[in-house]
KOLKE-838017 format. One record per atom (N, C-alpha, C): residue number from 1; atom name; x, y, z. Coordinates in Angstrom, 1 decimal, always signed. Example, Ala and Ser with C-alpha at 12.3 -4.5 7.8 and 13.67 -1.06 7.14 Angstrom:
[r 1, N, [+13.2, -5.7, +7.8]]
[r 1, CA, [+12.3, -4.5, +7.8]]
[r 1, C, [+13.2, -3.3, +7.8]]
[r 2, N, [+12.8, -2.2, +7.1]]
[r 2, CA, [+13.7, -1.1, +7.1]]
[r 2, C, [+12.9, +0.0, +7.9]]
This chain:
[r 1, N, [+195.4, +197.5, -18.4]]
[r 1, CA, [+195.1, +196.7, -19.7]]
[r 1, C, [+194.1, +195.9, -18.9]]
[r 2, N, [+193.0, +195.8, -19.7]]
[r 2, CA, [+191.5, +195.6, -19.5]]
[r 2, C, [+191.7, +193.9, -19.2]]
[r 3, N, [+190.7, +193.8, -18.2]]
[r 3, CA, [+190.1, +192.4, -18.1]]
[r 3, C, [+189.3, +191.7, -19.0]]
[r 4, N, [+189.6, +190.3, -19.1]]
[r 4, CA, [+188.5, +190.1, -20.0]]
[r 4, C, [+187.2, +189.6, -19.4]]
[r 5, N, [+186.1, +189.7, -19.6]]
[r 5, CA, [+184.8, +189.5, -19.3]]
[r 5, C, [+184.7, +188.3, -18.2]]
[r 6, N, [+185.6, +187.4, -18.4]]
[r 6, CA, [+185.4, +186.1, -17.6]]
[r 6, C, [+186.4, +186.0, -16.1]]
[r 7, N, [+187.5, +187.1, -16.3]]
[r 7, CA, [+188.4, +187.1, -15.3]]
[r 7, C, [+187.7, +187.7, -14.1]]
[r 8, N, [+188.3, +186.9, -13.1]]
[r 8, CA, [+187.7, +187.8, -11.6]]
[r 8, C, [+188.1, +188.9, -11.1]]
[r 9, N, [+187.5, +189.6, -10.6]]
[r 9, CA, [+187.8, +191.6, -10.4]]
[r 9, C, [+189.3, +191.6, -9.8]]
[r 10, N, [+189.0, +190.1, -8.8]]
[r 10, CA, [+190.2, +190.5, -8.3]]
[r 10, C, [+191.5, +189.8, -8.2]]
[r 11, N, [+191.5, +189.5, -9.7]]
[r 11, CA, [+192.8, +188.7, -10.4]]
[r 11, C, [+193.9, +189.9, -10.9]]
[r 12, N, [+194.9, +189.3, -10.8]]
[r 12, CA, [+195.9, +190.1, -11.6]]
[r 12, C, [+196.2, +190.0, -12.7]]
[r 13, N, [+196.4, +190.5, -13.7]]
[r 13, CA, [+197.1, +190.7, -15.3]]
[r 13, C, [+198.1, +190.0, -15.2]]
[r 14, N, [+198.2, +189.0, -16.4]]
[r 14, CA, [+199.6, +188.1, -16.4]]
[r 14, C, [+200.1, +188.9, -17.0]]
[r 15, N, [+201.5, +188.8, -16.7]]
[r 15, CA, [+202.7, +189.6, -17.5]]
[r 15, C, [+203.3, +188.9, -17.9]]
[r 16, N, [+203.2, +187.5, -17.7]]
[r 16, CA, [+204.1, +186.5, -18.2]]
[r 16, C, [+204.0, +186.4, -19.8]]
[r 17, N, [+204.5, +185.4, -20.3]]
[r 17, CA, [+204.7, +184.9, -21.7]]
[r 17, C, [+203.7, +183.8, -22.1]]
[r 18, N, [+202.8, +183.9, -22.9]]
[r 18, CA, [+202.0, +183.0, -23.3]]
[r 18, C, [+202.6, +181.5, -23.4]]
[r 19, N, [+201.8, +180.6, -23.2]]
[r 19, CA, [+202.5, +179.3, -23.5]]
[r 19, C, [+202.5, +179.0, -24.8]]
[r 20, N, [+203.2, +178.0, -25.4]]
[r 20, CA, [+203.4, +177.7, -26.8]]
[r 20, C, [+203.3, +176.5, -27.1]]
[r 21, N, [+203.3, +175.7, -26.1]]
[r 21, CA, [+203.2, +173.9, -26.0]]
[r 21, C, [+201.9, +173.5, -25.2]]
[r 22, N, [+201.4, +172.2, -25.7]]
[r 22, CA, [+200.2, +172.0, -24.9]]
[r 22, C, [+200.6, +171.8, -23.4]]
[r 23, N, [+202.0, +171.1, -23.5]]
[r 23, CA, [+202.7, +170.9, -21.7]]
[r 23, C, [+202.9, +172.1, -21.3]]
[r 24, N, [+202.8, +173.1, -21.7]]
[r 24, CA, [+202.7, +174.4, -20.7]]
[r 24, C, [+201.1, +174.9, -19.9]]
[r 25, N, [+200.2, +174.3, -20.9]]
[r 25, CA, [+198.8, +175.1, -20.1]]
[r 25, C, [+198.8, +174.4, -18.8]]
[r 26, N, [+198.1, +174.7, -17.9]]
[r 26, CA, [+197.4, +174.2, -16.7]]
[r 26, C, [+196.6, +173.4, -16.8]]
[r 27, N, [+195.7, +173.6, -17.8]]
[r 27, CA, [+194.5, +172.2, -18.0]]
[r 27, C, [+195.1, +171.0, -18.3]]
[r 28, N, [+196.3, +171.0, -19.0]]
[r 28, CA, [+197.5, +169.9, -19.5]]
[r 28, C, [+197.5, +169.4, -18.2]]
[r 29, N, [+198.2, +169.9, -17.4]]
[r 29, CA, [+199.0, +169.7, -16.4]]
[r 29, C, [+198.6, +169.3, -15.0]]
[r 30, N, [+197.4, +169.9, -14.7]]
[r 30, CA, [+196.3, +169.4, -14.1]]
[r 30, C, [+195.6, +167.9, -14.4]]
[r 31, N, [+195.5, +168.0, -15.7]]
[r 31, CA, [+194.8, +166.3, -16.0]]
[r 31, C, [+196.2, +165.4, -15.9]]
[r 32, N, [+197.8, +165.7, -16.3]]
[r 32, CA, [+198.7, +164.9, -15.7]]
[r 32, C, [+198.5, +164.4, -14.5]]
[r 33, N, [+198.4, +165.4, -13.9]]
[r 33, CA, [+198.3, +165.2, -12.3]]
[r 33, C, [+197.3, +164.1, -11.9]]
[r 34, N, [+196.3, +164.5, -12.7]]
[r 34, CA, [+195.1, +163.9, -11.5]]
[r 34, C, [+195.4, +162.5, -12.5]]
[r 35, N, [+196.3, +162.1, -13.6]]
[r 35, CA, [+196.0, +160.8, -14.3]]
[r 35, C, [+197.0, +159.9, -13.3]]
[r 36, N, [+198.2, +160.4, -13.4]]
[r 36, CA, [+199.3, +160.0, -12.5]]
[r 36, C, [+198.9, +159.4, -10.9]]
[r 37, N, [+198.1, +160.5, -10.5]]
[r 37, CA, [+197.7, +160.1, -8.7]]
[r 37, C, [+196.7, +159.1, -9.1]]
[r 38, N, [+195.8, +159.1, -9.9]]
[r 38, CA, [+194.6, +158.3, -10.0]]
[r 38, C, [+195.1, +157.1, -10.0]]
[r 39, N, [+196.1, +156.5, -10.9]]
[r 39, CA, [+196.6, +155.3, -11.6]]
[r 39, C, [+197.2, +154.9, -10.1]]
[r 40, N, [+197.8, +155.5, -8.9]]
[r 40, CA, [+198.6, +154.8, -8.1]]
[r 40, C, [+197.4, +154.8, -7.2]]
[r 41, N, [+196.6, +155.8, -7.1]]
[r 41, CA, [+195.4, +155.2, -5.8]]
[r 41, C, [+194.9, +154.2, -6.3]]
[r 42, N, [+194.1, +154.1, -7.4]]
[r 42, CA, [+193.1, +153.3, -7.9]]
[r 42, C, [+194.1, +151.9, -7.6]]
[r 43, N, [+195.1, +151.5, -7.9]]
[r 43, CA, [+195.8, +150.7, -7.6]]
[r 43, C, [+196.0, +150.2, -6.0]]
[r 44, N, [+195.8, +151.1, -5.1]]
[r 44, CA, [+195.9, +150.8, -3.8]]
[r 44, C, [+194.2, +150.2, -3.2]]
[r 45, N, [+193.5, +151.3, -3.7]]
[r 45, CA, [+192.1, +150.8, -3.3]]
[r 45, C, [+191.8, +149.0, -3.9]]
[r 46, N, [+192.2, +148.9, -5.0]]
[r 46, CA, [+191.7, +147.8, -5.6]]
[r 46, C, [+192.7, +146.8, -4.9]]
[r 47, N, [+193.7, +147.0, -4.8]]
[r 47, CA, [+194.7, +145.9, -4.3]]
[r 47, C, [+194.3, +145.3, -2.6]]
[r 48, N, [+194.0, +146.9, -1.9]]
[r 48, CA, [+194.1, +146.5, -0.4]]
[r 48, C, [+192.2, +146.2, +0.1]]
[r 49, N, [+191.7, +146.8, -0.8]]
[r 49, CA, [+190.1, +146.4, -0.4]]
[r 49, C, [+189.1, +146.6, -1.6]]
[r 50, N, [+189.3, +145.8, -2.8]]
[r 50, CA, [+188.7, +145.7, -3.6]]
[r 50, C, [+187.7, +146.1, -4.4]]
[r 51, N, [+188.2, +147.8, -4.3]]
[r 51, CA, [+187.3, +148.6, -4.6]]
[r 51, C, [+187.9, +149.2, -6.0]]
[r 52, N, [+187.2, +150.0, -6.8]]
[r 52, CA, [+187.5, +151.2, -8.2]]
[r 52, C, [+187.9, +152.0, -7.3]]
[r 53, N, [+188.3, +153.0, -8.1]]
[r 53, CA, [+188.4, +154.4, -7.5]]
[r 53, C, [+186.9, +154.9, -7.5]]
[r 54, N, [+186.5, +154.9, -8.7]]
[r 54, CA, [+184.6, +154.8, -8.5]]
[r 54, C, [+183.8, +154.9, -7.7]]
[r 55, N, [+184.0, +153.2, -7.3]]
[r 55, CA, [+183.4, +152.7, -6.2]]
[r 55, C, [+183.6, +153.5, -4.8]]
[r 56, N, [+185.1, +153.8, -4.6]]
[r 56, CA, [+185.1, +154.6, -3.2]]
[r 56, C, [+185.1, +155.6, -3.3]]
[r 57, N, [+185.1, +156.5, -4.6]]
[r 57, CA, [+184.7, +157.9, -4.7]]
[r 57, C, [+183.1, +157.6, -3.9]]
[r 58, N, [+182.1, +156.8, -4.8]]
[r 58, CA, [+180.7, +157.1, -4.4]]
[r 58, C, [+180.3, +156.9, -3.0]]
[r 59, N, [+180.8, +155.7, -2.3]]
[r 59, CA, [+180.9, +155.6, -0.9]]
[r 59, C, [+181.6, +156.4, +0.2]]
[r 60, N, [+182.8, +157.1, -0.2]]
[r 60, CA, [+183.0, +158.0, +0.5]]
[r 60, C, [+181.8, +159.3, +0.5]]
[r 61, N, [+180.9, +159.4, -0.5]]
[r 61, CA, [+180.2, +160.8, -0.8]]
[r 61, C, [+179.4, +160.3, +0.1]]
[r 62, N, [+178.9, +159.1, +0.2]]
[r 62, CA, [+177.7, +159.1, +0.9]]
[r 62, C, [+178.1, +158.6, +2.7]]
[r 63, N, [+179.1, +159.2, +2.5]]
[r 63, CA, [+180.0, +158.9, +3.9]]
[r 63, C, [+179.1, +159.6, +5.4]]
[r 64, N, [+178.9, +161.0, +4.7]]
[r 64, CA, [+178.2, +161.7, +5.6]]
[r 64, C, [+176.9, +162.1, +5.6]]
[r 65, N, [+176.3, +161.4, +4.8]]
[r 65, CA, [+174.9, +161.4, +4.4]]
[r 65, C, [+173.8, +160.3, +5.2]]
[r 66, N, [+173.0, +160.8, +5.4]]
[r 66, CA, [+171.3, +159.7, +5.3]]
[r 66, C, [+171.4, +159.1, +4.1]]
[r 67, N, [+171.6, +159.3, +3.2]]
[r 67, CA, [+171.3, +159.1, +1.7]]
[r 67, C, [+171.3, +159.9, +0.8]]
[r 68, N, [+170.8, +159.7, -0.2]]
[r 68, CA, [+170.5, +160.6, -1.6]]
[r 68, C, [+170.3, +159.9, -2.7]]
[r 69, N, [+169.4, +160.7, -3.8]]
[r 69, CA, [+169.1, +160.0, -5.0]]
[r 69, C, [+170.4, +159.8, -5.8]]
[r 70, N, [+170.2, +158.5, -6.5]]
[r 70, CA, [+171.4, +158.8, -7.9]]
[r 70, C, [+171.7, +160.0, -8.4]]
[r 71, N, [+170.3, +160.4, -8.9]]
[r 71, CA, [+170.7, +161.8, -9.5]]
[r 71, C, [+171.9, +162.9, -8.7]]
[r 72, N, [+171.6, +162.7, -7.7]]
[r 72, CA, [+172.8, +163.6, -6.8]]
[r 72, C, [+173.9, +163.1, -6.5]]
[r 73, N, [+174.3, +161.6, -6.2]]
[r 73, CA, [+175.2, +161.0, -6.0]]
[r 73, C, [+176.2, +161.2, -7.4]]
[r 74, N, [+175.6, +160.9, -8.3]]
[r 74, CA, [+176.2, +161.2, -9.6]]
[r 74, C, [+176.8, +162.8, -9.9]]
[r 75, N, [+176.0, +163.6, -9.6]]
[r 75, CA, [+176.1, +164.9, -9.9]]
[r 75, C, [+177.5, +165.3, -8.7]]
[r 76, N, [+177.6, +165.0, -7.4]]
[r 76, CA, [+178.5, +165.0, -6.6]]
[r 76, C, [+179.8, +164.5, -7.0]]
[r 77, N, [+179.8, +163.1, -7.9]]
[r 77, CA, [+180.7, +162.1, -8.2]]
[r 77, C, [+181.5, +162.7, -9.2]]
[r 78, N, [+180.4, +163.3, -10.1]]
[r 78, CA, [+181.2, +163.9, -11.2]]
[r 78, C, [+181.1, +163.1, -12.3]]
[r 79, N, [+180.1, +161.7, -12.1]]
[r 79, CA, [+179.8, +161.0, -12.7]]
[r 79, C, [+178.7, +161.0, -14.2]]
[r 80, N, [+178.2, +160.1, -15.1]]
[r 80, CA, [+177.3, +160.3, -15.6]]
[r 80, C, [+176.4, +159.2, -15.0]]
[r 81, N, [+175.2, +159.7, -15.1]]
[r 81, CA, [+174.0, +158.9, -14.6]]
[r 81, C, [+173.8, +157.0, -14.6]]
[r 82, N, [+174.3, +156.6, -15.7]]
[r 82, CA, [+174.4, +155.1, -16.1]]
[r 82, C, [+175.6, +154.8, -15.4]]
[r 83, N, [+176.9, +155.5, -15.5]]
[r 83, CA, [+177.8, +154.9, -15.0]]
[r 83, C, [+177.7, +154.9, -13.2]]
[r 84, N, [+176.9, +155.7, -12.8]]
[r 84, CA, [+176.4, +155.9, -11.1]]
[r 84, C, [+175.5, +154.4, -11.1]]
[r 85, N, [+174.7, +154.5, -12.1]]
[r 85, CA, [+173.7, +153.5, -11.8]]
[r 85, C, [+174.2, +152.1, -11.9]]
[r 86, N, [+175.1, +151.7, -12.7]]
[r 86, CA, [+176.4, +150.3, -12.5]]
[r 86, C, [+176.9, +150.5, -11.1]]
[r 87, N, [+177.4, +151.2, -11.0]]
[r 87, CA, [+178.3, +151.5, -9.7]]
[r 87, C, [+177.6, +151.2, -8.2]]
[r 88, N, [+176.4, +151.6, -8.2]]
[r 88, CA, [+175.4, +151.4, -7.2]]
[r 88, C, [+175.1, +150.0, -7.1]]
[r 89, N, [+174.6, +149.4, -8.4]]
[r 89, CA, [+174.2, +148.2, -8.5]]
[r 89, C, [+175.2, +146.9, -8.1]]
[r 90, N, [+176.9, +147.4, -8.5]]
[r 90, CA, [+177.5, +146.4, -8.2]]
[r 90, C, [+177.6, +146.6, -6.5]]
[r 91, N, [+177.7, +147.7, -5.9]]
[r 91, CA, [+178.2, +147.9, -4.6]]
[r 91, C, [+176.8, +147.5, -3.8]]
[r 92, N, [+175.4, +147.5, -4.2]]
[r 92, CA, [+174.4, +146.8, -3.5]]
[r 92, C, [+174.7, +145.6, -3.4]]
[r 93, N, [+174.9, +144.9, -4.5]]
[r 93, CA, [+175.2, +143.5, -4.8]]
[r 93, C, [+176.3, +142.7, -3.8]]
[r 94, N, [+176.8, +143.7, -3.6]]
[r 94, CA, [+178.1, +143.2, -2.0]]
[r 94, C, [+177.6, +143.4, -1.0]]
[r 95, N, [+176.5, +144.4, -0.6]]
[r 95, CA, [+176.3, +144.7, +0.3]]
[r 95, C, [+176.7, +145.9, +1.1]]
[r 96, N, [+176.9, +146.7, +0.3]]
[r 96, CA, [+178.2, +148.1, +0.9]]
[r 96, C, [+176.8, +149.2, +1.0]]
[r 97, N, [+176.2, +149.0, -0.1]]
[r 97, CA, [+175.1, +150.3, -0.3]]
[r 97, C, [+173.2, +149.6, -0.4]]
[r 98, N, [+172.5, +150.1, -0.1]]
[r 98, CA, [+171.0, +149.8, -0.3]]
[r 98, C, [+169.8, +150.9, -0.6]]
[r 99, N, [+169.5, +150.6, -0.9]]
[r 99, CA, [+168.4, +151.6, -1.9]]
[r 99, C, [+167.1, +151.5, -0.9]]
[r 100, N, [+166.7, +152.5, -0.6]]
[r 100, CA, [+165.3, +153.2, +0.0]]
[r 100, C, [+164.1, +153.7, -0.6]]
[r 101, N, [+163.6, +154.0, -0.3]]
[r 101, CA, [+162.1, +154.9, -0.4]]
[r 101, C, [+162.6, +156.3, -0.1]]
[r 102, N, [+162.8, +157.3, -1.2]]
[r 102, CA, [+162.6, +158.8, -0.2]]
[r 102, C, [+161.9, +159.2, +0.5]]
[r 103, N, [+161.8, +159.4, +2.0]]
[r 103, CA, [+160.4, +160.0, +3.0]]
[r 103, C, [+160.1, +161.0, +1.8]]
[r 104, N, [+160.5, +162.1, +1.4]]
[r 104, CA, [+159.8, +163.2, +0.9]]
[r 104, C, [+159.0, +163.1, -0.2]]
[r 105, N, [+159.6, +161.7, -1.3]]
[r 105, CA, [+158.8, +161.3, -2.2]]
[r 105, C, [+158.8, +160.2, -2.6]]
[r 106, N, [+157.7, +159.5, -2.1]]
[r 106, CA, [+157.5, +157.8, -2.0]]
[r 106, C, [+158.2, +157.2, -3.6]]
[r 107, N, [+158.0, +158.1, -4.3]]
[r 107, CA, [+158.4, +157.4, -5.7]]
[r 107, C, [+159.8, +157.6, -6.3]]
[r 108, N, [+160.8, +158.4, -4.9]]
[r 108, CA, [+162.0, +158.5, -5.0]]
[r 108, C, [+163.0, +157.7, -4.8]]
[r 109, N, [+163.7, +157.1, -4.9]]
[r 109, CA, [+164.9, +156.2, -4.5]]
[r 109, C, [+165.9, +157.1, -3.8]]
[r 110, N, [+166.1, +156.6, -2.5]]
[r 110, CA, [+167.7, +157.3, -1.9]]
[r 110, C, [+168.7, +155.9, -1.7]]
[r 111, N, [+169.8, +156.2, -1.9]]
[r 111, CA, [+171.0, +155.4, -2.0]]
[r 111, C, [+171.7, +155.7, -0.6]]
[r 112, N, [+172.0, +154.6, +0.3]]
[r 112, CA, [+172.6, +155.2, +1.8]]
[r 112, C, [+173.8, +153.9, +1.6]]
[r 113, N, [+174.6, +154.2, +2.7]]
[r 113, CA, [+175.6, +153.1, +3.2]]
[r 113, C, [+175.2, +152.0, +4.1]]
[r 114, N, [+175.1, +150.6, +3.8]]
[r 114, CA, [+174.9, +149.5, +4.9]]
[r 114, C, [+175.8, +150.0, +6.1]]
[r 115, N, [+175.9, +149.3, +7.2]]
[r 115, CA, [+176.8, +149.0, +8.1]]
[r 115, C, [+178.1, +148.5, +7.4]]
[r 116, N, [+178.0, +147.8, +6.4]]
[r 116, CA, [+179.1, +147.0, +6.0]]
[r 116, C, [+179.9, +148.1, +5.0]]
[r 117, N, [+179.1, +149.3, +4.7]]
[r 117, CA, [+179.6, +150.1, +4.0]]
[r 117, C, [+180.5, +151.2, +4.5]]
[r 118, N, [+179.7, +151.5, +5.5]]
[r 118, CA, [+180.2, +152.5, +6.7]]
[r 118, C, [+181.4, +152.0, +7.2]]
[r 119, N, [+181.7, +150.7, +7.6]]
[r 119, CA, [+182.6, +150.3, +8.2]]
[r 119, C, [+183.8, +149.9, +6.8]]
[r 120, N, [+183.7, +149.7, +5.7]]
[r 120, CA, [+184.6, +149.8, +4.5]]
[r 120, C, [+185.2, +151.3, +4.8]]
[r 121, N, [+184.3, +152.6, +4.7]]
[r 121, CA, [+184.8, +153.9, +4.4]]
[r 121, C, [+185.5, +153.8, +5.7]]
[r 122, N, [+185.8, +153.8, +6.8]]
[r 122, CA, [+186.4, +153.7, +8.2]]
[r 122, C, [+187.6, +153.1, +8.3]]
[r 123, N, [+187.8, +152.0, +6.9]]
[r 123, CA, [+189.0, +151.3, +6.8]]
[r 123, C, [+189.7, +152.1, +5.7]]
[r 124, N, [+188.9, +152.4, +4.7]]
[r 124, CA, [+189.7, +152.9, +3.3]]
[r 124, C, [+189.9, +154.7, +3.6]]
[r 125, N, [+189.0, +155.1, +4.3]]
[r 125, CA, [+189.7, +156.7, +4.4]]
[r 125, C, [+190.6, +157.0, +5.1]]
[r 126, N, [+191.3, +156.2, +5.8]]
[r 126, CA, [+192.3, +156.7, +6.5]]
[r 126, C, [+193.8, +156.6, +5.5]]
[r 127, N, [+193.7, +155.5, +4.2]]
[r 127, CA, [+194.3, +155.5, +3.5]]
[r 127, C, [+194.4, +156.5, +2.5]]
[r 128, N, [+193.1, +156.8, +1.9]]
[r 128, CA, [+193.5, +157.8, +1.3]]
[r 128, C, [+193.6, +159.2, +1.9]]
[r 129, N, [+193.6, +159.4, +3.1]]
[r 129, CA, [+194.0, +160.6, +3.8]]
[r 129, C, [+195.6, +160.5, +4.0]]
[r 130, N, [+196.4, +159.6, +3.8]]
[r 130, CA, [+197.4, +159.0, +3.6]]
[r 130, C, [+198.1, +159.1, +2.4]]
[r 131, N, [+197.1, +159.2, +1.5]]
[r 131, CA, [+197.7, +159.0, +0.4]]
[r 131, C, [+197.8, +160.7, -0.3]]
[r 132, N, [+196.8, +161.4, +0.1]]
[r 132, CA, [+196.5, +162.8, +0.1]]
[r 132, C, [+197.7, +163.2, +0.7]]
[r 133, N, [+198.0, +163.0, +2.0]]
[r 133, CA, [+199.7, +164.0, +2.7]]
[r 133, C, [+200.8, +163.2, +2.0]]
[r 134, N, [+200.9, +162.2, +1.6]]
[r 134, CA, [+202.1, +161.8, +0.7]]
[r 134, C, [+202.2, +162.5, -0.7]]
[r 135, N, [+201.0, +163.0, -1.4]]
[r 135, CA, [+201.5, +163.8, -2.6]]
[r 135, C, [+201.3, +165.5, -2.0]]
[r 136, N, [+200.6, +166.2, -1.2]]
[r 136, CA, [+200.8, +167.3, -0.5]]
[r 136, C, [+202.7, +167.5, +0.1]]
[r 137, N, [+203.3, +166.4, +0.4]]
[r 137, CA, [+204.1, +166.3, +1.1]]
[r 137, C, [+205.7, +166.8, +0.1]]
[r 138, N, [+205.0, +167.1, -1.1]]
[r 138, CA, [+206.1, +167.6, -1.9]]
[r 138, C, [+206.2, +169.5, -1.6]]
[r 139, N, [+205.3, +169.6, -1.2]]
[r 139, CA, [+205.0, +170.8, -0.9]]
[r 139, C, [+205.8, +171.9, +0.2]]
[r 140, N, [+206.0, +173.0, +0.4]]
[r 140, CA, [+206.0, +173.7, +1.5]]
[r 140, C, [+205.2, +173.8, +2.4]]
[r 141, N, [+205.2, +174.7, +3.3]]
[r 141, CA, [+204.1, +174.6, +4.6]]
[r 141, C, [+203.3, +176.1, +3.7]]
[r 142, N, [+203.9, +176.7, +3.2]]
[r 142, CA, [+203.0, +178.1, +2.8]]
[r 142, C, [+202.5, +177.3, +1.4]]
[r 143, N, [+203.3, +176.8, +0.5]]
[r 143, CA, [+202.3, +176.4, -0.3]]
[r 143, C, [+201.3, +175.5, -0.1]]
[r 144, N, [+201.3, +174.5, +0.8]]
[r 144, CA, [+199.8, +173.7, +1.2]]
[r 144, C, [+198.8, +174.5, +1.6]]
[r 145, N, [+199.1, +175.7, +2.5]]
[r 145, CA, [+198.6, +176.6, +2.7]]
[r 145, C, [+197.5, +177.8, +2.0]]
[r 146, N, [+198.3, +177.9, +0.6]]
[r 146, CA, [+197.6, +178.5, -0.2]]
[r 146, C, [+197.1, +177.3, -1.4]]
[r 147, N, [+197.4, +176.1, -1.6]]
[r 147, CA, [+196.7, +175.5, -2.9]]
[r 147, C, [+195.2, +175.5, -2.4]]
[r 148, N, [+194.6, +175.2, -1.4]]
[r 148, CA, [+193.2, +175.2, -1.1]]
[r 148, C, [+192.3, +176.6, -1.8]]
[r 149, N, [+192.8, +177.5, -1.6]]
[r 149, CA, [+192.6, +179.0, -2.2]]
[r 149, C, [+192.7, +179.2, -3.5]]
[r 150, N, [+194.0, +178.3, -3.8]]
[r 150, CA, [+194.3, +178.4, -5.6]]
[r 150, C, [+193.2, +177.6, -6.4]]
[r 151, N, [+193.0, +176.2, -5.6]]
[r 151, CA, [+192.3, +175.4, -6.4]]
[r 151, C, [+191.0, +176.3, -6.5]]
[r 152, N, [+190.1, +176.5, -5.2]]
[r 152, CA, [+189.1, +177.4, -5.1]]
[r 152, C, [+188.7, +178.4, -6.3]]
[r 153, N, [+189.7, +179.3, -6.1]]
[r 153, CA, [+189.9, +180.4, -7.6]]
[r 153, C, [+189.5, +179.8, -8.9]]
[r 154, N, [+190.5, +178.5, -9.2]]
[r 154, CA, [+190.5, +178.1, -10.3]]
[r 154, C, [+188.9, +177.2, -11.0]]
[r 155, N, [+188.6, +176.4, -9.9]]
[r 155, CA, [+187.2, +176.1, -10.1]]
[r 155, C, [+186.3, +177.3, -10.4]]
[r 156, N, [+186.4, +178.3, -9.2]]
[r 156, CA, [+185.1, +179.5, -9.8]]
[r 156, C, [+185.4, +179.7, -11.3]]
[r 157, N, [+186.6, +180.1, -11.2]]
[r 157, CA, [+186.8, +180.5, -13.1]]
[r 157, C, [+186.4, +179.5, -13.8]]
[r 158, N, [+187.1, +178.4, -13.9]]
[r 158, CA, [+186.5, +177.2, -14.9]]
[r 158, C, [+184.8, +177.4, -14.7]]
[r 159, N, [+184.2, +177.7, -13.9]]
[r 159, CA, [+182.3, +177.7, -13.7]]
[r 159, C, [+182.0, +178.8, -14.6]]
[r 160, N, [+182.7, +179.9, -14.4]]
[r 160, CA, [+182.3, +181.0, -15.0]]
[r 160, C, [+182.5, +181.0, -16.6]]
[r 161, N, [+183.5, +179.9, -16.9]]
[r 161, CA, [+184.2, +180.1, -18.1]]
[r 161, C, [+182.8, +179.2, -18.8]]
[r 162, N, [+182.3, +178.4, -17.9]]
[r 162, CA, [+181.7, +177.5, -18.7]]
[r 162, C, [+180.2, +177.7, -18.8]]
[r 163, N, [+179.7, +178.8, -17.8]]
[r 163, CA, [+178.3, +179.5, -17.9]]
[r 163, C, [+178.8, +180.5, -19.0]]
[r 164, N, [+179.5, +181.0, -19.3]]
[r 164, CA, [+179.6, +181.7, -20.4]]
[r 164, C, [+179.5, +181.0, -21.8]]
[r 165, N, [+180.3, +179.9, -21.8]]
[r 165, CA, [+180.2, +179.1, -22.9]]
[r 165, C, [+179.0, +178.6, -23.4]]
[r 166, N, [+178.4, +178.1, -22.4]]
[r 166, CA, [+176.8, +177.4, -22.4]]
[r 166, C, [+175.6, +178.9, -22.7]]
[r 167, N, [+176.6, +180.0, -22.4]]
[r 167, CA, [+175.1, +181.1, -22.8]]
[r 167, C, [+175.4, +181.2, -24.2]]
[r 168, N, [+177.1, +181.6, -24.9]]
[r 168, CA, [+177.1, +181.9, -26.1]]
[r 168, C, [+176.5, +180.3, -26.8]]
[r 169, N, [+176.5, +179.4, -26.5]]
[r 169, CA, [+176.2, +178.2, -27.4]]
[r 169, C, [+174.8, +177.6, -27.4]]
[r 170, N, [+174.0, +178.6, -26.6]]
[r 170, CA, [+172.5, +178.7, -26.5]]
[r 170, C, [+172.4, +177.1, -25.9]]
[r 171, N, [+173.5, +176.1, -25.1]]
[r 171, CA, [+173.5, +175.0, -24.0]]
[r 171, C, [+173.4, +175.6, -22.8]]
[r 172, N, [+171.9, +174.8, -21.8]]
[r 172, CA, [+172.1, +174.9, -20.4]]
[r 172, C, [+171.9, +173.5, -19.8]]
[r 173, N, [+173.1, +172.6, -20.1]]
[r 173, CA, [+172.8, +171.4, -19.5]]
[r 173, C, [+173.6, +171.3, -18.5]]
């Protein structure tokens, strides 16, 4: 059986039956998992720390950084620039983030955690890790070991497919 042009060379051909219902599609199942998990974890972050999930994502991404541009933060958080700007403005008003001048480009702005922000990350991260552990507790040891590799392969394949679609459509954004 020939492999499709976007299929990884090391992937084995699927010999199972094709899905006949939306609920059988991996993309639907992953979205469902994400939505359910997000609702529960969002509630925890808001109730315990007064943070939205989007705010938590932004400060957690800044945790190991001396600072980053708004565009870079938006890219890493997988948010659009407008949403990221609103989140940064709200967190800055609460003293969690600060804007500074980019040392490499005086016109650029760098966003960084304040000491208050770093302390908040130290409080929230163990809870995030605990939620993650509770989710993974449904898996066997072997499934847990295999999951990161599976996610990496699916992410790689999704990028290949996106690049292919951009080429086909003439869009390069």
